[in-house]
N, C-alpha and C positions, 0 to 999 in steps of 0.2 A: 848323136849327142853324147858327149863324155860326161862322166860324173866325177865329182870331187868327194869320194866316199871314204869316210872313216867309220868303222863299225861302232855303233852306239850301244848303250846298256840294254835297251829293249831288244836289239838285234841279238846280242849274246844270250839273253834270257830265252828268247824264242828258239834259238838254235839248240840250247840245252833242253828245252821243253820238247822239241822235235825228237831229240835223242831218246828221251824218256818214252814218248809216244811210240816210236818205232820199236823199242824194246818190248813194250806192252803188247803191241799189235802182232809181234812175231810169236808170242806165247799164247796160243788159243785157249789154253786151260787156265791162264792167269799167271802172274808173276809176283813173288813176294817183294817186300821192301828191300830185304837184304840182297836178293838177286838183282833187283833194279840198280842198287848201289854198285854191285860188282860189275855188271855189264855196261853201265854207263860211265863209270868212273866218278860219278857224283856222289857226294855223301853228306851226312849230317844235316845241318840247317838248310843248305842249298837244295838238296833233293826233297826235303820235307816241304819247303815253300813251293817248289815246282809242282809236286804232286797235289798239294792243296789247291793251287791255281787250276790245274788240269781237271780236278774233280769239280771245282766250282763252275767251270766253263762247260762241263758235261763231256769232256774228251775221255776221261777215265772214270771208272766206277770201282768200288771196293766190294767184293762179294763176301759171303758169310765166313769163309775161312781166313779172311784178311788179305787175300791176294787181290791184285789189281787186274782189271780187264778193260777192254775198250768200251767207251761210253756211247750214248746215242748221238751226240753231236758229231763225233768222229765217223760213225756209221753213215750219217746223213751226208756229210761232206765227201765221203768216199764213194758215194753212189753217183753214177753218171747222170741218172734221171733226176731232173730238178736240182742239179748241183748249184747253179747260180742263185736260185732262190734260197736254197739252204744256207749258202755262204752269207747272203744278205741278211737273212733272219738271225743267224748265229752272231754275226757282227753287230746287228742292232741290239741284241740282248746284252752283248758285251759293252756296247756304248752306253746303254741305259744304266748298267751297273756302275760304269765309270763316272757317268754324270752324277749319280747319287753319292759316290765316294768323294768326288772333288767339289761337289756343291756348285757346279757350273755347267752351262751348255758345252757339249763337246762335239768335235767335228773330225771326220777323216777326209783328207784332201790328197789328190794325186796330180802329178804333172804329166799330162797326156797330150801328145802331139803339139808340144810347145805352148800349152795353155794350162792355167790353174783351174782345177775342178774340185769343188766340194762334193764328194760322192755320197756321203751319208753323215747324219748328225743325230744327236739326241738332245732334246730340250724338254722343259716342263714349265708350268705356270710360275714356279718358284725360280727356275733357271732358264729364262727366255733366250732364244738365239739372237745373235746380233742382227740388226736391221741392215740388209744388203742394199744400202742406198746408192752405192756405186758397184757395178758388176765386179765381182772378185777377180775376174780375168784381167781387168784393167787396173787393178789396184795392188799388184804384187809388191810394189815398192813400199806400200804403206801398211800392209797387213802382216801379222805374225805368220799366218799361213803362207803368204807369198814369199816372205823373206826366208822362211825355213826351206821352202822348195827351191828357191833360187840359190840358197846357200849350198845345196847339194849338187848343183851344176858346176862345170868348170868355168873358167873365165869367159871363154868364147860363148858358151851357152847362156851365161848371164847377159853378156853384151847383146846377143841376138834377141833375147827376150825384151830387153829395155829399148832396143831399136824399134821394136814393133809396138810398144806400149809407152806412150808419153807419160812422164812422171808428173802427173797433175798434183797440185796442192789441194788436198782434201780437208785438212785442218791446219791450224797454225803450227802444229808439231810435225807435219809431214816432211820427210826428206825429199827434196826435189833435185838435189845434186847427184848426178850419176857417179861422179868420182867419190863423193862421201859415202853413198850407199855401197858401192863396190868395196871400199875400204872397210866399212862395217862388216860386210859379209865375209871378207877375208879374215878378219880378226875374231869372228864368232867361233868359239869352241864347239866342236861337233856334238859334244855330250851336254851342252848347256841349252836350256830353252831359249828360243827367240821371243822377245817381248814386243808388244805394240801398246804404247802408252798414249792412247787417244790420237794415234797417227792416222788411223782409218776413219774413225768417227768420234766426235766429242761425246763423252759420257760412257765410253766403252774401253776396257783394257783387255788384252788378249795375250796368250802365250802359245807356243807351238814347239813340238819336239819331233825329230825325224823318225819315221818308221820305214826304213829303206833296206831292201835286200836285193842283191843282184843289180839289174839295170832298171828296176822300178823305183821311181822317186815318189815318196809320199810323206805325209806328216799327220800328226794327231794334235789337235788344238783345243783350246778352251776360251770362253769369253765371259767377262764379268762386268757388271755395272761399275762405273768409276768409284762409287761409294764403297765398293768392296775391294778397291785396289790394294789395300793392305794385306789381302789374302792371296794376291796373285802369285808371288814366288813360292809360297808353300803349296798352293794348288798346282802350280806347274811341276813341282817336285813329285807330288802325288800322281799327276798325269804321267810323268816319265816312268815312275815305278809301275804304273798300271798299263803301260803301252804294249807290253809283251803279248798279252792275249789278243790284242787287235792285230798285231803283226803275225801272230800265229794263225789266226783265222784266214788271213790273206795268203799265207804260205802253204797251207795244206792242199 
């Protein structure tokens, strides 16, 4: 499967965060902010924001003399024993925080062996998850998640998926023309969220942003009741800004 990959903002942020983490991990006695800036080539507000995010996620800690050392989250993820569980728990904590910051249910999805999979999500009574009334694997053409994942495949990959999954009309807004869908996917900018405006389910709007590195295709998505549709674009922008920690936890 070939990918149509253009690096996105979360990807660049995660790559920079990994540079910071690697620098901190090399210095067993800790590293100062000035030394971090010198060794990573990152400075000013950019480095400050990355360190703040890494501290919030538990990857980096600041000790009494002001130096930075590796945090408990990084130690857990770096351990071979129970690593899968540690990744899942760390990612869930990140998703819970993201859910609260965007005020919506959030989802991590991956394209695995030619199918759409929602691998983890965070919801609450105030931010309920979308009702999966049609299997997400059969509804890639209608959902923000599916369109984001398909958008990261090359043309042949998209055609292959659509050949295996009939484009059923789920609502009056669902795109059922393969030509139109492929055209929309081709014209979708890699750095812009994909939207679902009641195409999958009446009463629900969604947005998704890619979280892809290397050959792994994934996305981060949110859903809102249609009465909150006026918040969708702003929530999607917040989601995109907050995607780096999710990608980071999947990359370590």
